N, CA, C and O atoms as a MOPAC input file, in Angstrom:
PM7 MOZYME 1SCF
protein

 N      5.17200 1   -14.80600 1   -49.11200 1
 C      5.66300 1   -14.19700 1   -47.89000 1
 C      5.01500 1   -14.89200 1   -46.70300 1
 O      3.93900 1   -15.47700 1   -46.82900 1
 N      5.64800 1   -14.82800 1   -45.59200 1
 C      5.17000 1   -15.45800 1   -44.36600 1
 C      3.86900 1   -14.82800 1   -43.90300 1
 O      3.78600 1   -13.61000 1   -43.73800 1
 N      2.85900 1   -15.64800 1   -43.69400 1
 C      1.58600 1   -15.17300 1   -43.15800 1
 C      1.39300 1   -15.79500 1   -41.78700 1
 O      1.42400 1   -17.01600 1   -41.63400 1
 N      1.19400 1   -14.94100 1   -40.79200 1
 C      1.03900 1   -15.43200 1   -39.42800 1
 C      0.09100 1   -14.52000 1   -38.66000 1
 O     -0.06100 1   -13.34400 1   -38.99100 1
 N     -0.53800 1   -15.06900 1   -37.64200 1
 C     -1.44100 1   -14.26100 1   -36.82900 1
 C     -0.82400 1   -13.90900 1   -35.48500 1
 O     -1.31400 1   -13.01800 1   -34.79100 1
 N      0.23500 1   -14.59400 1   -35.11800 1
 C      0.92200 1   -14.31800 1   -33.86100 1
 C      2.33400 1   -14.88000 1   -33.94400 1
 O      2.68100 1   -15.57300 1   -34.90000 1
 N      3.12200 1   -14.58500 1   -32.96200 1
 C      4.48400 1   -15.10900 1   -32.92700 1
 C      4.90100 1   -15.28100 1   -31.47600 1
 O      4.28300 1   -14.72400 1   -30.56900 1
 N      5.95700 1   -16.06000 1   -31.26900 1
 C      6.53000 1   -16.18800 1   -29.94200 1
 C      8.01100 1   -16.41500 1   -30.07800 1
 O      8.51000 1   -16.79600 1   -31.13600 1
 N      8.70100 1   -16.17500 1   -28.99100 1
 C     10.12900 1   -16.40400 1   -28.94700 1
 C     10.40100 1   -17.30900 1   -27.76500 1
 O      9.50300 1   -17.58400 1   -26.96900 1
 N     11.62000 1   -17.76900 1   -27.64500 1
 C     11.94100 1   -18.63100 1   -26.52900 1
 C     13.42200 1   -18.65300 1   -26.22700 1
 O     14.26000 1   -18.31800 1   -27.06500 1
 N     13.72000 1   -19.05800 1   -25.00400 1
 C     15.09200 1   -19.28000 1   -24.58300 1
 C     15.08600 1   -20.32000 1   -23.48100 1
 O     14.02800 1   -20.66500 1   -22.95500 1
 N     16.25100 1   -20.81700 1   -23.13000 1
 C     16.36100 1   -21.93800 1   -22.19500 1
 C     16.66600 1   -21.47800 1   -20.77500 1
 O     17.10700 1   -20.35500 1   -20.53200 1
 N     16.40900 1   -22.40400 1   -19.84500 1
 C     16.76100 1   -22.22700 1   -18.44100 1
 C     17.23400 1   -23.56500 1   -17.90300 1
 O     16.75100 1   -24.61600 1   -18.32400 1
 N     18.18300 1   -23.52600 1   -16.96700 1
 C     18.66300 1   -24.76400 1   -16.34300 1
 C     17.60200 1   -25.40800 1   -15.47700 1
 O     17.44700 1   -26.62900 1   -15.49300 1
 N     16.86800 1   -24.60400 1   -14.71900 1
 C     15.89400 1   -25.08600 1   -13.74700 1
 C     14.56200 1   -24.40100 1   -14.02900 1
 O     14.39300 1   -23.21800 1   -13.73200 1
 N     13.62200 1   -25.14200 1   -14.60100 1
 C     12.36000 1   -24.54700 1   -15.02700 1
 C     11.51500 1   -24.07800 1   -13.84900 1
 O     10.78900 1   -23.09200 1   -13.97600 1
 N     11.58900 1   -24.75200 1   -12.71200 1
 C     10.81400 1   -24.31200 1   -11.54700 1
 C     11.38800 1   -23.03000 1   -10.95500 1
 O     10.63400 1   -22.16300 1   -10.51200 1
 N     12.71000 1   -22.90000 1   -10.94300 1
 C     13.32500 1   -21.65200 1   -10.49700 1
 C     12.93100 1   -20.51400 1   -11.44600 1
 O     12.69200 1   -19.39100 1   -11.00200 1
 N     12.86400 1   -20.80100 1   -12.74200 1
 C     12.43800 1   -19.80100 1   -13.72100 1
 C     10.98500 1   -19.40600 1   -13.47400 1
 O     10.65300 1   -18.22100 1   -13.50700 1
 N     10.12200 1   -20.37800 1   -13.22800 1
 C      8.70200 1   -20.09700 1   -12.97800 1
 C      8.54500 1   -19.17900 1   -11.75200 1
 O      7.76200 1   -18.23000 1   -11.77900 1
 N      9.28300 1   -19.46600 1   -10.69700 1
 C      9.21900 1   -18.65100 1    -9.48700 1
 C      9.76200 1   -17.24700 1    -9.75000 1
 O      9.15600 1   -16.25800 1    -9.33700 1
 N     10.89500 1   -17.16100 1   -10.43100 1
 C     11.50800 1   -15.86900 1   -10.69200 1
 C     10.60200 1   -14.98300 1   -11.54500 1
 O     10.33600 1   -13.83900 1   -11.17600 1
 N     10.13400 1   -15.48900 1   -12.66100 1
 C      9.32700 1   -14.67000 1   -13.56400 1
 C      7.93700 1   -14.39800 1   -12.98800 1
 O      7.44600 1   -13.27200 1   -13.06500 1
 N      7.30300 1   -15.41400 1   -12.41500 1
 C      5.94400 1   -15.25600 1   -11.91100 1
 C      5.84100 1   -14.53100 1   -10.58500 1
 O      4.92600 1   -13.73400 1   -10.38000 1
 N      6.78200 1   -14.80400 1    -9.67500 1
 C      6.69200 1   -14.22000 1    -8.34100 1
 C      7.63700 1   -13.03900 1    -8.15300 1
 O      7.19800 1   -11.96100 1    -7.75300 1
 N      8.91500 1   -13.21900 1    -8.43100 1
 C      9.87000 1   -12.12700 1    -8.22300 1
 C      9.57800 1   -10.95800 1    -9.16400 1
 O      9.48800 1    -9.81200 1    -8.72300 1
 N      9.43000 1   -11.25000 1   -10.47100 1
 C      9.14500 1   -10.18100 1   -11.42700 1
 C      7.65600 1    -9.85200 1   -11.50200 1
 O      7.28800 1    -8.73000 1   -11.85100 1
 N      6.80600 1   -10.81000 1   -11.18200 1
 C      5.36900 1   -10.56900 1   -11.19700 1
 C      4.76200 1   -10.43700 1   -12.57900 1
 O      3.72700 1    -9.79100 1   -12.73900 1
 N      5.39200 1   -11.04100 1   -13.58700 1
 C      4.80900 1   -10.99200 1   -14.92500 1
 C      3.74800 1   -12.08300 1   -15.05300 1
 O      3.78100 1   -13.08100 1   -14.33300 1
 N      2.81600 1   -11.88500 1   -15.96800 1
 C      1.72700 1   -12.83500 1   -16.15900 1
 C      2.24300 1   -14.07300 1   -16.89600 1
 O      2.80700 1   -13.97700 1   -17.98600 1
 N      2.03800 1   -15.22800 1   -16.27800 1
 C      2.41100 1   -16.49600 1   -16.89900 1
 C      1.16900 1   -17.15500 1   -17.45500 1
 O      0.09400 1   -17.08900 1   -16.85900 1
 N      1.32400 1   -17.78500 1   -18.59200 1
 C      0.22500 1   -18.49300 1   -19.24700 1
 C      0.34000 1   -19.98600 1   -18.97400 1
 O      1.44200 1   -20.50100 1   -18.78400 1
 N     -0.79900 1   -20.68900 1   -18.95400 1
 C     -0.72600 1   -22.15100 1   -18.83000 1
 C      0.02900 1   -22.72200 1   -20.02900 1
 O     -0.12800 1   -22.24800 1   -21.15400 1
 N      0.83600 1   -23.72700 1   -19.78200 1
 C      1.58900 1   -24.34800 1   -20.86200 1
 C      1.52200 1   -25.85300 1   -20.66200 1
 O      2.02900 1   -26.37900 1   -19.67100 1
 N      0.89600 1   -26.54100 1   -21.60700 1
 C      0.65900 1   -27.98100 1   -21.48900 1
 C      1.94300 1   -28.79800 1   -21.49700 1
 O      1.93700 1   -29.95400 1   -21.07300 1
 N      3.04200 1   -28.22500 1   -21.96900 1
 C      4.29600 1   -28.97400 1   -22.04300 1
 C      5.20700 1   -28.70600 1   -20.84800 1
 O      6.35500 1   -29.15300 1   -20.84100 1
 N      4.71700 1   -27.98300 1   -19.83600 1
 C      5.49200 1   -27.74700 1   -18.63100 1
 C      6.51800 1   -26.64000 1   -18.73000 1
 O      7.33100 1   -26.45900 1   -17.82400 1
 N      6.48800 1   -25.90200 1   -19.81800 1
 C      7.41500 1   -24.77800 1   -19.96100 1
 C      6.83300 1   -23.55700 1   -19.26900 1
 O      5.64100 1   -23.51900 1   -18.96200 1
 N      7.67000 1   -22.56500 1   -19.02500 1
 C      7.19900 1   -21.27600 1   -18.54000 1
 C      6.83500 1   -20.46400 1   -19.77800 1
 O      7.62100 1   -20.37700 1   -20.72100 1
 N      5.64800 1   -19.87100 1   -19.77300 1
 C      5.23200 1   -19.03900 1   -20.89500 1
 C      4.81000 1   -17.68100 1   -20.36500 1
 O      3.89000 1   -17.57600 1   -19.55300 1
 N      5.48800 1   -16.64500 1   -20.82900 1
 C      5.22800 1   -15.27400 1   -20.40000 1
 C      4.29900 1   -14.60800 1   -21.40200 1
 O      4.55800 1   -14.61500 1   -22.60500 1
 N      3.21900 1   -14.03500 1   -20.89600 1
 C      2.28300 1   -13.28200 1   -21.72000 1
 C      2.86300 1   -11.89300 1   -21.95700 1
 O      3.09100 1   -11.14300 1   -21.00800 1
 N      3.09900 1   -11.55200 1   -23.21100 1
 C      3.63900 1   -10.23600 1   -23.52700 1
 C      2.56400 1    -9.16100 1   -23.60200 1
 O      2.87300 1    -7.97600 1   -23.72900 1
 N      1.29000 1    -9.57600 1   -23.52400 1
 C      0.20900 1    -8.61100 1   -23.55900 1
 C     -0.02700 1    -7.99700 1   -24.92100 1
 O     -0.77200 1    -7.02400 1   -25.03800 1
 N      0.58600 1    -8.54000 1   -25.94500 1
 C      0.46400 1    -8.00100 1   -27.29800 1
 C     -0.00300 1    -9.06700 1   -28.28800 1
 O      0.04900 1    -8.87000 1   -29.50200 1
 N     -0.45900 1   -10.19400 1   -27.75200 1
 C     -0.81500 1   -11.31300 1   -28.60700 1
 C      0.33300 1   -12.28300 1   -28.78500 1
 O      0.15000 1   -13.36500 1   -29.34200 1
 N      1.49600 1   -11.91700 1   -28.32900 1
 C      2.66200 1   -12.77700 1   -28.41200 1
 C      3.07500 1   -13.26100 1   -27.03700 1
 O      2.54600 1   -12.81600 1   -26.01800 1
 N      4.01900 1   -14.17000 1   -27.02500 1
 C      4.50600 1   -14.69500 1   -25.75400 1
 C      5.96900 1   -15.11200 1   -25.90300 1
 O      6.52100 1   -15.16800 1   -27.00200 1
 N      6.56300 1   -15.39700 1   -24.76600 1
 C      7.92300 1   -15.92100 1   -24.70900 1
 C      7.84900 1   -17.22000 1   -23.93100 1
 O      7.25600 1   -17.27000 1   -22.85400 1
 N      8.44900 1   -18.27200 1   -24.47300 1
 C      8.50900 1   -19.52500 1   -23.72600 1
 C      9.91800 1   -19.71500 1   -23.18300 1
 O     10.91200 1   -19.33000 1   -23.80000 1
 N      9.96200 1   -20.31800 1   -22.01400 1
 C     11.24200 1   -20.67100 1   -21.40200 1
 C     11.20200 1   -22.17200 1   -21.22100 1
 O     10.33000 1   -22.69600 1   -20.52700 1
 N     12.13600 1   -22.86400 1   -21.84000 1
 C     12.12200 1   -24.31700 1   -21.84100 1
 C     13.31800 1   -24.85500 1   -21.05700 1
 O     14.36800 1   -24.21600 1   -20.99700 1
 N     13.14900 1   -26.03100 1   -20.46100 1
 C     14.24200 1   -26.59200 1   -19.65900 1
 C     15.36800 1   -27.13000 1   -20.53300 1
 O     15.13200 1   -27.77300 1   -21.55500 1
 N     16.58600 1   -26.85400 1   -20.11000 1
 C     17.77300 1   -27.37800 1   -20.78900 1
 C     18.85800 1   -27.52500 1   -19.72100 1
 O     19.53000 1   -26.55000 1   -19.38300 1
 N     19.03000 1   -28.73200 1   -19.19400 1
 C     19.95700 1   -28.93900 1   -18.07100 1
 C     21.38600 1   -28.46500 1   -18.33100 1
 O     22.07200 1   -28.05100 1   -17.39600 1
 N     21.84700 1   -28.51800 1   -19.58400 1
 C     23.21300 1   -28.07800 1   -19.88500 1
 C     23.23700 1   -26.65500 1   -20.46200 1
 O     24.16000 1   -26.27800 1   -21.18400 1
 N     22.22000 1   -25.89100 1   -20.13300 1
 C     22.06900 1   -24.51400 1   -20.62800 1
 C     23.29800 1   -23.65600 1   -20.32300 1
 O     23.83900 1   -23.68200 1   -19.21800 1
 N     23.71400 1   -22.91100 1   -21.31800 1
 C     24.75900 1   -21.90100 1   -21.16900 1
 C     24.11300 1   -20.58700 1   -21.60000 1
 O     23.66900 1   -20.47500 1   -22.74300 1
 N     24.04800 1   -19.58700 1   -20.71400 1
 C     23.36000 1   -18.34900 1   -21.07200 1
 C     24.07400 1   -17.58100 1   -22.17900 1
 O     25.29500 1   -17.63600 1   -22.32600 1
 N     23.26400 1   -16.86600 1   -22.94700 1
 C     23.80100 1   -16.00300 1   -23.99600 1
 C     24.54900 1   -14.84300 1   -23.36000 1
 O     24.34000 1   -14.53300 1   -22.18700 1
 N     25.41100 1   -14.20700 1   -24.12400 1
 C     26.17200 1   -13.05900 1   -23.63500 1
 C     25.49800 1   -11.74200 1   -24.03600 1
 O     26.11900 1   -10.68000 1   -23.98200 1
 N     24.25000 1   -11.81800 1   -24.43000 1
 C     23.48400 1   -10.65000 1   -24.84300 1
 C     22.11300 1   -10.69000 1   -24.18400 1
 O     21.72200 1   -11.71300 1   -23.62200 1
 N     21.38700 1    -9.59300 1   -24.24900 1
 C     20.06600 1    -9.49300 1   -23.64500 1
 C     19.07500 1   -10.34200 1   -24.43000 1
 O     18.94300 1   -10.19200 1   -25.64500 1
 N     18.37500 1   -11.24000 1   -23.72400 1
 C     17.40900 1   -12.12000 1   -24.39200 1
 C     15.97200 1   -11.62700 1   -24.26200 1
 O     15.09900 1   -12.05000 1   -25.02000 1
 N     15.71900 1   -10.72400 1   -23.29600 1
 C     14.34900 1   -10.23900 1   -23.10000 1
 C     14.40100 1    -8.84900 1   -22.47700 1
 O     15.07900 1    -8.63100 1   -21.47300 1
 N     13.67600 1    -7.91200 1   -23.08700 1
 C     13.59800 1    -6.53200 1   -22.60800 1
 C     12.17600 1    -6.24800 1   -22.14000 1
 O     11.21300 1    -6.56600 1   -22.83600 1
 N     12.04800 1    -5.65300 1   -20.96700 1
 C     10.75200 1    -5.24000 1   -20.45100 1
 C     10.67700 1    -3.71900 1   -20.53300 1
 O     11.44900 1    -3.02400 1   -19.87200 1
 N      9.75600 1    -3.20100 1   -21.33500 1
 C      9.57300 1    -1.76100 1   -21.45800 1
 C      8.74200 1    -1.29900 1   -20.26000 1
 O      7.68100 1    -1.85600 1   -19.97600 1
 N      9.23700 1    -0.27300 1   -19.56000 1
 C      8.56500 1     0.24300 1   -18.37000 1
 C      8.31400 1     1.74300 1   -18.52800 1
 O      8.99700 1     2.42100 1   -19.29500 1
 N      7.32800 1     2.24600 1   -17.79200 1
 C      7.02100 1     3.67800 1   -17.82500 1
 C      7.99000 1     4.49900 1   -16.98900 1
 O      8.27000 1     5.65400 1   -17.31000 1
 N      8.50600 1     3.89900 1   -15.90700 1
 C      9.37700 1     4.61900 1   -14.97900 1
 C     10.53000 1     3.70200 1   -14.58500 1
 O     10.37500 1     2.83200 1   -13.72800 1
 N     11.67200 1     3.89900 1   -15.20900 1
 C     12.80600 1     2.99900 1   -14.97600 1
 C     13.33300 1     3.08800 1   -13.55000 1
 O     13.77800 1     2.08400 1   -12.99600 1
 N     13.29000 1     4.26200 1   -12.95300 1
 C     13.76100 1     4.38500 1   -11.57200 1
 C     12.89500 1     3.53600 1   -10.63600 1
 O     13.41700 1     2.82600 1    -9.77600 1
 N     11.59300 1     3.61100 1   -10.80600 1
 C     10.68800 1     2.80400 1    -9.98400 1
 C     10.92000 1     1.31300 1   -10.24500 1
 O     10.95200 1     0.51900 1    -9.30500 1
 N     11.08000 1     0.93200 1   -11.50200 1
 C     11.29100 1    -0.48200 1   -11.84700 1
 C     12.57400 1    -1.00500 1   -11.20900 1
 O     12.58100 1    -2.10200 1   -10.65100 1
 N     13.65100 1    -0.24200 1   -11.28400 1
 C     14.92400 1    -0.66500 1   -10.68200 1
 C     14.78900 1    -0.73700 1    -9.16300 1
 O     15.29800 1    -1.66800 1    -8.53900 1
 N     14.11500 1     0.23000 1    -8.57000 1
 C     13.89600 1     0.18500 1    -7.11600 1
 C     13.11000 1    -1.06700 1    -6.72400 1
 O     13.43800 1    -1.71500 1    -5.73000 1
 N     12.07900 1    -1.41100 1    -7.49400 1
 C     11.27400 1    -2.59900 1    -7.20500 1
 C     12.09300 1    -3.87600 1    -7.38700 1
 O     11.97800 1    -4.80600 1    -6.58800 1
 N     12.91400 1    -3.92600 1    -8.42900 1
 C     13.76100 1    -5.09400 1    -8.64400 1
 C     14.73900 1    -5.28600 1    -7.49000 1
 O     14.86800 1    -6.38900 1    -6.96000 1
 N     15.41800 1    -4.22900 1    -7.10700 1
 C     16.39600 1    -4.36300 1    -6.02500 1
 C     15.70900 1    -4.70100 1    -4.70100 1
 O     16.26200 1    -5.44700 1    -3.89300 1
 N     14.50800 1    -4.15900 1    -4.47000 1
 C     13.76000 1    -4.49500 1    -3.25300 1
 C     13.36900 1    -5.97700 1    -3.24200 1
 O     13.22800 1    -6.57900 1    -2.17800 1
 N     13.19600 1    -6.55800 1    -4.43300 1
 C     12.85000 1    -7.97000 1    -4.55000 1
 C     14.08400 1    -8.87100 1    -4.52100 1
 O     13.96900 1   -10.08900 1    -4.65600 1
 N     15.26300 1    -8.27200 1    -4.34600 1
 C     16.49400 1    -9.05100 1    -4.26000 1
 C     17.19500 1    -9.29100 1    -5.57700 1
 O     18.13100 1   -10.08700 1    -5.64400 1
 N     16.75500 1    -8.61300 1    -6.63000 1
 C     17.37900 1    -8.76600 1    -7.94800 1
 C     18.57000 1    -7.82000 1    -8.02200 1
 O     18.45200 1    -6.63400 1    -7.71500 1
 N     19.71500 1    -8.35200 1    -8.43200 1
 C     20.92900 1    -7.53700 1    -8.54600 1
 C     21.01900 1    -6.94100 1    -9.94300 1
 O     20.91900 1    -7.65600 1   -10.94000 1
 N     21.20600 1    -5.63400 1   -10.00900 1
 C     21.38200 1    -4.94900 1   -11.29200 1
 C     22.82500 1    -5.17000 1   -11.74200 1
 O     23.76900 1    -4.96300 1   -10.97900 1
 N     22.97400 1    -5.59100 1   -12.98700 1
 C     24.30000 1    -5.88900 1   -13.54500 1
 C     25.01900 1    -4.59900 1   -13.91400 1
 O     24.39300 1    -3.59600 1   -14.25900 1
 N     26.32900 1    -4.64300 1   -13.83500 1
 C     27.17300 1    -3.49800 1   -14.20200 1
 C     28.06500 1    -3.90300 1   -15.36700 1
 O     28.67000 1    -4.97500 1   -15.35300 1
 N     28.14300 1    -3.04400 1   -16.36900 1
 C     28.96600 1    -3.30600 1   -17.54600 1
 C     29.92000 1    -2.13500 1   -17.76900 1
 O     29.47500 1    -0.99400 1   -17.89100 1
 N     31.21400 1    -2.39900 1   -17.82400 1
 C     32.18000 1    -1.32700 1   -18.06200 1
 C     31.86500 1    -0.57900 1   -19.36200 1
 O     31.54600 1    -1.18800 1   -20.38300 1
 N     31.95900 1     0.72700 1   -19.30000 1
 C     31.74000 1     1.54600 1   -20.48800 1
 C     30.29200 1     1.86400 1   -20.78500 1
 O     30.00600 1     2.54900 1   -21.76700 1
 N     29.35800 1     1.38100 1   -19.95500 1
 C     27.94600 1     1.65000 1   -20.22500 1
 C     27.44000 1     2.88100 1   -19.48400 1
 O     26.26700 1     3.23400 1   -19.60300 1
 N     28.30500 1     3.53400 1   -18.72600 1
 C     27.98600 1     4.79100 1   -18.06100 1
 C     26.73700 1     4.68800 1   -17.19300 1
 O     25.82700 1     5.51200 1   -17.28200 1
 N     26.71700 1     3.65600 1   -16.35200 1
 C     25.58600 1     3.45800 1   -15.45500 1
 C     25.71900 1     4.35000 1   -14.22400 1
 O     26.81900 1     4.59200 1   -13.72700 1
 N     24.57200 1     4.83400 1   -13.74400 1
 C     24.57600 1     5.67600 1   -12.55000 1
 C     24.61600 1     4.80900 1   -11.28800 1
 O     24.82700 1     3.59900 1   -11.36800 1
 N     24.41200 1     5.43000 1   -10.12900 1
 C     24.49800 1     4.71400 1    -8.85800 1
 C     23.49300 1     3.57200 1    -8.75000 1
 O     23.74600 1     2.59000 1    -8.05300 1
 N     22.35500 1     3.69200 1    -9.43300 1
 C     21.33600 1     2.63400 1    -9.41600 1
 C     21.65000 1     1.52200 1   -10.41600 1
 O     21.04000 1     0.45400 1   -10.36700 1
 N     22.59200 1     1.76700 1   -11.31800 1
 C     22.89800 1     0.79800 1   -12.35900 1
 C     22.16600 1     1.07700 1   -13.65900 1
 O     22.13200 1     0.22700 1   -14.54900 1
 N     21.58300 1     2.25800 1   -13.77500 1
 C     20.83200 1     2.62700 1   -14.98100 1
 C     21.75800 1     3.36000 1   -15.94300 1
 O     22.42100 1     4.32600 1   -15.56700 1
 N     21.79600 1     2.89500 1   -17.18200 1
 C     22.51100 1     3.60400 1   -18.24200 1
 C     21.52000 1     4.60700 1   -18.82500 1
 O     20.51700 1     4.23500 1   -19.43400 1
 N     21.82300 1     5.86400 1   -18.62700 1
 C     20.89600 1     6.93100 1   -19.02400 1
 C     21.17900 1     7.34800 1   -20.46900 1
 O     21.80800 1     8.37700 1   -20.71600 1
 N     20.71500 1     6.55200 1   -21.39900 1
 C     20.96800 1     6.80300 1   -22.81300 1
 C     20.16100 1     7.93300 1   -23.39800 1
 O     20.63300 1     8.63700 1   -24.29100 1
 N     18.94100 1     8.12000 1   -22.90600 1
 C     18.09100 1     9.16700 1   -23.47000 1
 C     18.71100 1    10.54100 1   -23.23000 1
 O     18.64800 1    11.41400 1   -24.09600 1
 N     19.30400 1    10.73000 1   -22.06900 1
 C     19.88600 1    12.03400 1   -21.72600 1
 C     21.00800 1    12.43000 1   -22.68600 1
 O     21.18500 1    13.61200 1   -22.98100 1
 N     21.76400 1    11.44300 1   -23.17400 1
 C     22.86700 1    11.77900 1   -24.07800 1
 C     22.63900 1    11.26400 1   -25.49900 1
 O     23.58000 1    11.11200 1   -26.27900 1
 N     21.36200 1    10.99800 1   -25.82100 1
 C     20.94400 1    10.58000 1   -27.16100 1
 C     21.66800 1     9.31400 1   -27.64400 1
 O     21.98100 1     9.17200 1   -28.82600 1
 N     21.92400 1     8.40700 1   -26.70700 1
 C     22.59700 1     7.14400 1   -27.02200 1
 C     21.63000 1     5.96300 1   -26.99700 1
 O     22.07300 1     4.81500 1   -27.04400 1
 N     20.33900 1     6.20900 1   -26.92600 1
 C     19.35900 1     5.12900 1   -26.84200 1
 C     18.51100 1     5.27400 1   -25.59900 1
 O     18.53600 1     6.31800 1   -24.94800 1
 N     17.75800 1     4.23700 1   -25.26000 1
 C     16.85500 1     4.33000 1   -24.11000 1
 C     17.60500 1     4.25300 1   -22.78500 1
 O     18.75000 1     3.80300 1   -22.72900 1
 N     16.94500 1     4.69700 1   -21.72500 1
 C     17.44600 1     4.44300 1   -20.38300 1
 C     17.22700 1     2.95500 1   -20.12600 1
 O     16.13200 1     2.44000 1   -20.35200 1
 N     18.26100 1     2.26500 1   -19.65700 1
 C     18.20000 1     0.81000 1   -19.55000 1
 C     18.99700 1     0.31500 1   -18.34500 1
 O     20.02100 1     0.89100 1   -17.97500 1
 N     18.50400 1    -0.76000 1   -17.74600 1
 C     19.23300 1    -1.43200 1   -16.66700 1
 C     19.12000 1    -2.93000 1   -16.91800 1
 O     18.05500 1    -3.42600 1   -17.28800 1
 N     20.21200 1    -3.64000 1   -16.71700 1
 C     20.26200 1    -5.06800 1   -16.98300 1
 C     20.30500 1    -5.86500 1   -15.68400 1
 O     20.78800 1    -5.39200 1   -14.65500 1
 N     19.79000 1    -7.08400 1   -15.76100 1
 C     19.83300 1    -8.01900 1   -14.64100 1
 C     19.72000 1    -9.41800 1   -15.22100 1
 O     19.45800 1    -9.57100 1   -16.41400 1
 N     19.91100 1   -10.43200 1   -14.40700 1
 C     19.88700 1   -11.81300 1   -14.89500 1
 C     18.86300 1   -12.64100 1   -14.14000 1
 O     18.54200 1   -12.36200 1   -12.98500 1
 N     18.35900 1   -13.66100 1   -14.81100 1
 C     17.46200 1   -14.61500 1   -14.15200 1
 C     18.31800 1   -15.68400 1   -13.47000 1
 O     19.54300 1   -15.64500 1   -13.59000 1
 N     17.70800 1   -16.63700 1   -12.75900 1
 C     18.50100 1   -17.64900 1   -12.04000 1
 C     19.41100 1   -18.50200 1   -12.93400 1
 O     20.37000 1   -19.09600 1   -12.44100 1
 N     19.12300 1   -18.56900 1   -14.23900 1
 C     19.96400 1   -19.33800 1   -15.16400 1
 C     21.03300 1   -18.49000 1   -15.83000 1
 O     21.78600 1   -18.98800 1   -16.66700 1
 N     21.10800 1   -17.20400 1   -15.46700 1
 C     22.11500 1   -16.32800 1   -16.05100 1
 C     21.69000 1   -15.66100 1   -17.34300 1
 O     22.49800 1   -14.98600 1   -17.98000 1
 N     20.42800 1   -15.83400 1   -17.74800 1
 C     19.93200 1   -15.14700 1   -18.93800 1
 C     19.85900 1   -13.65700 1   -18.65000 1
 O     19.34700 1   -13.24500 1   -17.60900 1
 N     20.37100 1   -12.84700 1   -19.57200 1
 C     20.40600 1   -11.39600 1   -19.37700 1
 C     19.07400 1   -10.78700 1   -19.81700 1
 O     18.59400 1   -11.02400 1   -20.92600 1
 N     18.50300 1   -10.00700 1   -18.92400 1
 C     17.23200 1    -9.32600 1   -19.14400 1
 C     17.45800 1    -7.84000 1   -18.93300 1
 O     18.49600 1    -7.43200 1   -18.41200 1
 N     16.48000 1    -7.02600 1   -19.34000 1
 C     16.58900 1    -5.60100 1   -19.05700 1
 C     15.22300 1    -5.00500 1   -18.79400 1
 O     14.19100 1    -5.54500 1   -19.19200 1
 N     15.25100 1    -3.87400 1   -18.11100 1
 C     14.11300 1    -2.96200 1   -18.08300 1
 C     14.59000 1    -1.72300 1   -18.80700 1
 O     15.72500 1    -1.28400 1   -18.62400 1
 N     13.72200 1    -1.16000 1   -19.63000 1
 C     14.10800 1     0.04200 1   -20.35600 1
 C     12.93400 1     0.98200 1   -20.48900 1
 O     11.77800 1     0.56700 1   -20.56300 1
 N     13.26100 1     2.25500 1   -20.51700 1
 C     12.27000 1     3.31300 1   -20.66400 1
 C     12.59500 1     4.03400 1   -21.94600 1
 O     13.70800 1     4.53100 1   -22.11800 1
 N     11.62800 1     4.09800 1   -22.85600 1
 C     11.88700 1     4.67400 1   -24.16200 1
 C     11.53300 1     6.14700 1   -24.27000 1
 O     11.94300 1     6.80600 1   -25.22500 1
 N     10.78400 1     6.67600 1   -23.31900 1
 C     10.42300 1     8.10400 1   -23.37700 1
 C     10.47500 1     8.70600 1   -21.99800 1
 O     10.20500 1     9.89600 1   -21.83300 1

């Protein structure tokens, strides 16, 4: 069986400097030094996510990274104040802020989606 002490995931971005600014400054997540020039996000759990440059990048049509937050309303307010647009999806029953309130109707967590400068779909979600 696979034996490992840590793990990481990764996805691409068209413009690595725009990604570095978005994740490090706009979102304010902790970035780790990366000797290969990639953006590396510290997940705070011993794992990380790398974002690597790919000039012909085509974003996935699904969420590539979820940020668990304690207060989704505050997180969405902070994102919109930082100029991040909350995405709207037909049939997801999002409220005026763009939050799909899944916990209230036992359909999953409260969640709101948004995209990075390369079109990668991200979310903030509150599980309790």
